[in-house]
C-alpha positions as CSV (number, residue, x, y, z in Angstrom):
1,X,-31.7,-86.3,0.3
2,X,-32.0,-84.3,3.6
3,X,-28.2,-84.5,4.1
4,X,-27.6,-83.3,0.5
5,X,-30.1,-80.4,1.1
6,X,-28.5,-79.5,4.4
7,X,-25.1,-79.5,2.7
8,X,-26.3,-77.2,0.0
9,X,-28.0,-74.9,2.5
10,X,-25.0,-74.8,4.6
11,X,-22.9,-73.9,1.5
12,X,-25.4,-71.1,0.5
13,X,-25.4,-69.7,3.9
14,X,-21.6,-69.8,4.1
15,X,-21.3,-68.1,0.8
16,X,-23.8,-65.5,1.9
17,X,-21.9,-64.8,4.9
18,X,-18.6,-64.7,3.0
19,X,-20.2,-62.1,0.6
20,X,-21.6,-60.1,3.3
21,X,-18.3,-60.1,5.2
22,X,-16.5,-59.2,2.0
23,X,-19.0,-56.4,1.4
24,X,-18.6,-54.8,4.7
25,X,-14.8,-55.4,4.8
26,X,-14.7,-53.6,1.3
27,X,-16.9,-50.8,2.4
28,X,-14.8,-50.3,5.5
29,X,-11.7,-50.2,3.4
30,X,-13.3,-47.6,1.0
31,X,-14.3,-45.5,4.0
32,X,-10.8,-45.7,5.5
33,X,-9.3,-44.8,2.2
34,X,-11.9,-41.9,1.9
35,X,-10.9,-40.6,5.4
36,X,-7.3,-41.0,4.7
37,X,-7.7,-39.0,1.3
38,X,-9.7,-36.2,3.2
39,X,-7.1,-36.2,6.0
40,X,-4.2,-35.8,3.5
41,X,-6.1,-33.1,1.7
42,X,-6.7,-31.2,5.0
43,X,-2.9,-31.7,5.9
44,X,-2.1,-30.2,2.4
45,X,-4.3,-27.2,2.8
46,X,-2.7,-26.6,6.1
47,X,0.9,-26.9,4.7
48,X,-0.2,-24.6,1.9
49,X,-1.7,-22.1,4.5
50,X,1.5,-22.3,6.4
51,X,3.5,-21.5,3.5
52,X,1.4,-18.5,2.5
53,X,1.6,-17.3,6.1
54,X,5.3,-17.3,6.1
55,X,5.5,-15.9,2.6
56,X,2.8,-13.2,2.8
57,X,1.1,-12.6,6.0
58,X,3.9,-12.7,8.5
59,X,5.9,-10.2,6.8
60,X,2.8,-8.1,6.3
61,X,2.0,-8.1,10.0
62,X,5.7,-7.2,11.0
63,X,5.9,-4.3,8.5
64,X,2.3,-3.1,9.5
65,X,3.1,-3.3,13.2
66,X,6.3,-1.4,12.8
67,X,4.4,1.3,10.9
68,X,1.7,1.4,13.5
69,X,4.1,1.8,16.3
70,X,5.8,4.8,14.5
71,X,2.6,6.4,13.7
72,X,1.4,6.0,17.3
73,X,4.7,7.4,18.5
74,X,4.5,10.4,16.4
75,X,0.8,11.1,17.3
76,X,1.9,11.1,20.9
77,X,5.2,13.1,20.5
78,X,3.8,15.7,18.2
79,X,1.9,17.1,21.3
80,X,5.1,17.7,23.1
81,X,7.9,18.0,20.4
82,X,6.1,19.4,17.4
83,X,8.9,21.7,16.5
84,X,11.5,18.9,16.7
85,X,9.6,16.6,14.3
86,X,8.7,19.5,11.9
87,X,12.4,20.4,11.8
88,X,13.8,17.0,11.4
89,X,11.4,15.9,8.6
90,X,12.0,19.1,6.9
91,X,15.8,18.6,7.1
92,X,15.4,15.2,5.4
93,X,14.1,17.1,2.3
94,X,16.3,20.2,2.5
95,X,19.6,19.1,3.8
96,X,22.7,19.6,1.5
97,X,23.1,16.4,-0.4
98,X,26.5,17.5,-1.7
99,X,27.8,16.6,2.0
100,X,26.9,13.1,1.8
101,X,29.1,11.9,4.6
102,X,27.5,14.4,7.0
103,X,24.0,13.4,5.8
104,X,24.8,9.7,6.5
105,X,26.0,10.4,10.0
106,X,22.8,12.6,10.4
107,X,20.5,9.7,9.3
108,X,22.2,7.5,11.9
109,X,22.1,10.1,14.6
110,X,19.9,13.1,15.2
111,X,17.7,12.4,12.1
112,X,17.3,8.7,12.7
113,X,13.8,9.1,14.1
114,X,12.6,10.8,11.0
115,X,14.4,8.8,8.6
116,X,13.3,5.4,10.1
117,X,9.7,6.7,9.8
118,X,10.2,7.1,6.1
119,X,11.9,3.7,5.9
120,X,9.1,1.5,7.7
121,X,6.7,3.3,5.6
122,X,8.0,2.3,2.2
123,X,8.7,-1.1,3.6
124,X,5.0,-1.5,4.3
125,X,4.1,-0.2,1.0
126,X,6.3,-2.8,-0.5
127,X,4.8,-5.7,1.4
128,X,1.2,-4.4,0.7
129,X,1.8,-3.8,-3.0
130,X,3.3,-7.3,-3.4
131,X,0.2,-8.9,-1.7
132,X,-2.2,-6.7,-3.9
133,X,-0.5,-7.7,-7.0
134,X,-0.3,-11.4,-6.2
135,X,-3.6,-11.8,-4.4
136,X,-5.2,-14.1,-7.1
137,X,-2.4,-16.6,-6.4
138,X,-2.5,-16.4,-2.5
139,X,-6.0,-17.9,-2.2
140,X,-6.7,-17.7,1.5
141,X,-10.2,-18.4,0.6
142,X,-12.9,-16.3,-1.2
143,X,-14.0,-14.5,1.9
144,X,-10.5,-14.0,3.4
145,X,-9.2,-12.9,0.1
146,X,-11.7,-10.1,-0.2
147,X,-11.5,-9.0,3.4
148,X,-7.7,-8.9,3.1
149,X,-8.0,-6.7,0.0
150,X,-10.6,-4.5,1.9
151,X,-8.1,-3.9,4.8
152,X,-5.3,-3.1,2.6
153,X,-7.5,-0.7,0.6
154,X,-8.5,1.0,3.9
155,X,-4.9,1.6,4.8
156,X,-4.2,2.9,1.1
157,X,-7.1,5.3,1.4
158,X,-6.0,6.5,4.9
159,X,-2.7,7.5,3.5
160,X,-4.2,8.9,0.3
161,X,-5.8,12.2,-0.6
162,X,-5.0,15.1,-2.8
163,X,-2.5,16.5,-0.2
164,X,-1.2,13.1,1.0
165,X,0.3,10.1,-0.7
166,X,-1.6,9.2,-3.8
167,X,-2.6,5.5,-3.9
168,X,-0.8,5.0,-7.0
169,X,2.4,6.6,-5.6
170,X,2.3,4.2,-2.6
171,X,2.8,1.2,-5.0
172,X,5.7,3.0,-6.7
173,X,7.3,3.8,-3.4
174,X,7.1,0.2,-2.5
175,X,8.6,-0.8,-5.9
176,X,11.5,1.6,-5.5
177,X,12.8,-0.2,-2.5
178,X,12.3,-3.7,-3.8
179,X,15.1,-5.5,-5.6
180,X,14.4,-7.6,-8.8
181,X,14.8,-10.7,-6.7
182,X,12.0,-9.5,-4.3
183,X,14.3,-8.5,-1.5
184,X,13.5,-5.3,0.2
185,X,16.4,-2.8,0.8
186,X,17.8,-2.5,4.2
187,X,18.0,0.8,6.1
188,X,21.4,1.7,4.8
189,X,20.5,1.1,1.2
190,X,17.4,3.3,1.7
191,X,19.4,6.0,3.2
192,X,21.8,6.0,0.3
193,X,18.8,6.6,-2.0
194,X,17.4,9.6,0.0
195,X,20.9,11.1,0.3
196,X,21.6,10.9,-3.5
197,X,20.9,14.2,-5.2
198,X,18.9,12.4,-8.0
199,X,17.5,9.4,-6.4
200,X,15.9,11.3,-3.6
201,X,13.6,13.0,-6.1
202,X,11.4,9.9,-6.4
203,X,10.7,10.0,-2.8
204,X,9.7,13.7,-2.7
205,X,5.9,13.0,-2.3
206,X,6.8,10.9,0.8
207,X,9.2,13.5,2.2
208,X,6.4,16.1,1.9
209,X,3.9,13.8,3.6
210,X,6.1,13.5,6.7
211,X,7.3,17.1,6.6
212,X,3.8,18.3,7.1
213,X,3.1,15.5,9.7
214,X,2.1,18.0,12.3
215,X,-0.8,19.1,10.1
216,X,-2.1,15.4,10.1
217,X,-2.0,14.9,13.9
218,X,-5.7,14.9,14.4
219,X,-6.9,13.9,10.9
220,X,-4.9,11.4,8.8
221,X,-2.8,9.9,11.7
222,X,-5.8,8.5,13.6
223,X,-7.4,7.2,10.4
224,X,-4.0,5.5,9.4
225,X,-3.6,4.0,12.8
226,X,-7.1,2.7,12.9
227,X,-6.8,1.2,9.4
228,X,-3.5,-0.5,10.4
229,X,-4.9,-2.0,13.6
230,X,-7.7,-3.7,11.6
231,X,-5.4,-4.9,9.1
232,X,-3.1,-6.4,11.7
233,X,-5.9,-8.1,13.6
234,X,-7.3,-9.7,10.3
235,X,-3.9,-10.8,9.1
236,X,-3.0,-12.4,12.5
237,X,-6.5,-14.2,12.5
238,X,-6.1,-15.3,9.0
239,X,-2.6,-16.8,9.6
240,X,-4.0,-19.2,12.4
241,X,-4.8,-22.8,11.6
242,X,-8.4,-23.2,10.5
């Protein structure tokens, strides 16, 4: 009888041990699966973040940096070469567009400094306009999305104003140099547009803005530079792994 009881007790204990081991083994496996799932989710978010960085933020940083460099150089050189910049920017608007070959040489020579300023400006507008229109699909994160929109708006408003580049015009200028496939025109293609007697009309507001750049040295230009610096700083930070 004692032997039978001992055998039963031993079997019960063995069963309890087996069940306990199975429970903790299953629990461990569930935890491992959960950890693996969370890791895969994190990896997917990082891959998505990298894709958005390459698609949106990196091009924005490049174009904003190019524009900031140009604005900073103009602010510095207007103190010493105001007549030069007034003359070259005015010539972009008034030069004889019937002499297209002469104009093309000028755009790649004496007038290159002024024309490249126009070009990097519209490239930035194209990048910024795309992000603004596609922001709901970028999804950097609720706070990051809002801050990115704020930084873009700061630059828009710095360029804007009654006598400057209206914010609606900035988006249109960006669209003028964006092809249907999303590619932005290169410098040659942009020059062809501003040389053309008809096409250049759509850039008149931009030409006027830079024609009067000497009047903006101590007002608009510092605000534009400051807004671009804040945008670049944010965009670089948002593109880093979180």
